[in-house]
N, C-alpha and C positions, 0 to 999 in steps of 0.2 A: 212792347219795343217803341211804338214811334213815338210812345211819352216822354221814352229816356232818351230818343234824340229832338223832340222840341227841346226838355230841357240843356240839352249838348248847346244849340245854337243859340238859344235866347239866352244862356248865362252871360252875367255880365264879367266882359272879356277887356283887362287894366291890361296895357303893355307896361311893365315896370324891369328897368335893367336890376340887374342883378345886384343888391348891395350889401351893407352889411348889416340891416336888416331880415329876417326869415319871413319869407313870401311865401303862399301857399299855390300850388301846380297842379292845374285842374288837366286828368290825361284823359281822352276819350279813346279807347283804340277800336278800330272800326277794322272788319273783317266783310273785304267784299266779295259775294257770290260767284265762284267761276264764271269764266265768260263775260262778266260784267262789269271790269274795271273801264272801261271805257265809257260807257253808260254813267257809271257812279261818277267820271271825273266831269262830261257835260252837268251834270244834275249838278256838281257843287256849285261847278261857274254860273251856271243861272240861279244859282242862290247868293250867290258872292254878288254876282250883278244887281240884281233885286234890291239886295240888300244897301248895297252902296246907293244906287240910287234914291231909297229912299230916307237917306244921309244916317245909316247906323253907321255906330260909331267902337264899339266895339272892335277889340284884335284880337289876333290867332294866327299860329303858325299850322299847317298840316306837314307833318313828315311820311312817309314811306319805306314799310320797312325791307330792306336790300336782303337780306336771309330768311328761311323758313318757307312755310307752305305757305301755298296763296297770297294775294294780295292782300294786304294790313298796311292800313294807315293811323297813327296816332293824331290827336288835333290837341293842342296844349294852348292852355292858356295861364296868366297869372291873376290872382287875388291880393290885394296886399296884407286882410285880414280876414277873419269869419262876417264880418258884417255885411258883405259885400251879396253875400246868398242869400242873404235878406230881401234886397231889392227885385224889383218885378223884370221882367222880360223887358225890352226896349222898343219902344213901336215897330223900328225898320222889322224885326225878327218877327213880329207878331201879321206883318203885311205879305212877309213872302215864306209864311209857315206851309204854303200847302205846295208847295214846291219842293219841300221837303218830301210829304205825303206821296208826291205825282209822279216827281223824280229823281228824288235819293232814294226810299226807301226799299222801292221795291228792290234794288240792285244791292240791300246790305242784306247779309247773312245776319251777323251780332253786333253788339256793339257792348262793351266794356269800359263803363266808367270809372274811374281813381283819384285820389287826391294825394297829395307829398306834399311836407314838409322841407326848403332850401333849410342848409346846415354851413351857414356862411363863414364859422370858424374854420371847418373842415375845407374849404370849397375855396376857387379863385376871388379874389377879389375884386379882377376888375371885370365889365360886363362881356357878355357872349360877342364874339367880333360880328359889325355887320354885315361882313364877307361871306356870315359861315353859309357853309352848301350841306355839312352833313354831321352827324355826330355817332359816334362810337359812345353806347351805354352799354354799362357792364351793372348786373343784379346779383344781389347778394341773397340768401334766408340765411338767419343766423339762428344762433339756441344761445348765446350772451351779449344781448346790447352793450352792456357794460365793456368787454374784453373789447368787441368788435368798435366799439368808438376809440378806445384807447390805440389801437391798431391805427387805426384810419390818423389820430389824430397824432403820430409818430410821421406815418410814414408822409403825412402832408405835408407837415411842418419841414418835413428835412428837404421835400420837392421844390418847398416856398426861398427855403434857404439857399436851394443851390438854383435855382433859377428863376427867383425875384415874385413868382406867383404858383397860385396853383396851376393844375391843365384842368381841372374839371369841377363841375357844381355838384356837391352831394345830397342825395336827398334819403329823406323818410318816409315811407310811406304811411298814410292812414288807414289803419283800417282794410276790408279788402276782402276777398276767395282765398284759403291754402295756398293758392300757385301765387298767389302776387309776392315780390319780392318783398322783403323787407325795408335793404334802402338800395339807393340805385345811384349813379354816377355817368354824366353825359358830357363827354370830352370833345371841344369843335372843331373842326378841321374846314378848311377855305373851299378845299377841292380831294378828289381822293389823289392825287398826285403826293399831296401833305402827308398820304399815310408811309409814303414808299420812304419818308425820313426818317433817318435811324438816327435813335436818339438812346440814353442806356432806362429800364424799366424801373419801376418804382424802389423795389429789393435791390437795385445796382447801387440806385442814387443815397437808397438811407444804408447800405451797409461802407460805402465810401465815406461819410459822415461818422458813423456811429463802429464800425467795426463787424468783423463776422458774427465774434460772439454773438454781440447784441441782435445783430440781423435775425441769426437762428433761433432765437429762444422768440423775439417777435412774428417772425414767419411760423413758428411753431402755435403761436398761440390765436393766431391768423385760422389756421386748419383748422384748429382746434372750436373754434366758436363758429363755424363756418358750416354749413348741412348742404349748400347747395348755392351755383352760382353760375349764370350766363350770360351772353351778349349777342346785340346786335347792330350793326349800322344801316340810321337812316337819311335819307335823305330829303332834303326843303323842296317841297314843292311851291314855290313863288306865284303862280296863279292860283293855285287854292289858297293862299295863304294873305291874311290882311295886317 
């Protein structure tokens, strides 16, 4: 477990804006022990302060899950390619590793590390807005990736034609445990108030462009290829991010 967190904090973390090229996304889900949330936050703050004092250059975001059981955080960072996995941890991370042992790990219940690759053709072309405060993440497990990609391609095309760009960034996960989603999309929002803004759902947008018959057919295809789906809202903790 401790080794996993070392890897989490020492991995090269390159902040890259969403572009037309696919990127790799590091996802480290950290479940905090009950009653230890305040101590965990202080530990991460101490690690970040040490890291910056030692001229660390890696970048990351720390998101807190809104719904569900317990206190769960997801630490995200991106890589341009697999070759970055070959790079060794930087000196700043090594200097601060004992803070991980003494101030973070005692408050961590579990860590799950996953990788995903972005799907630019299905996603918004513009970068995530700098003032993003939360993301709505929709996850799916599928039994037919070909059909699923066709459905998302069609609905994404309709959204882009109607609104000028996609609403979120799609990713496909790379391996992982059986309970991990096969695909997920992150839709950014400035704040919770933006969730109150009413706009047509994806299927309504598609129906306006293609008619009810094609919409019913595509929706049936979607339902047939999706085995399970779920969604969470994650809020950005800027104090714990870099």
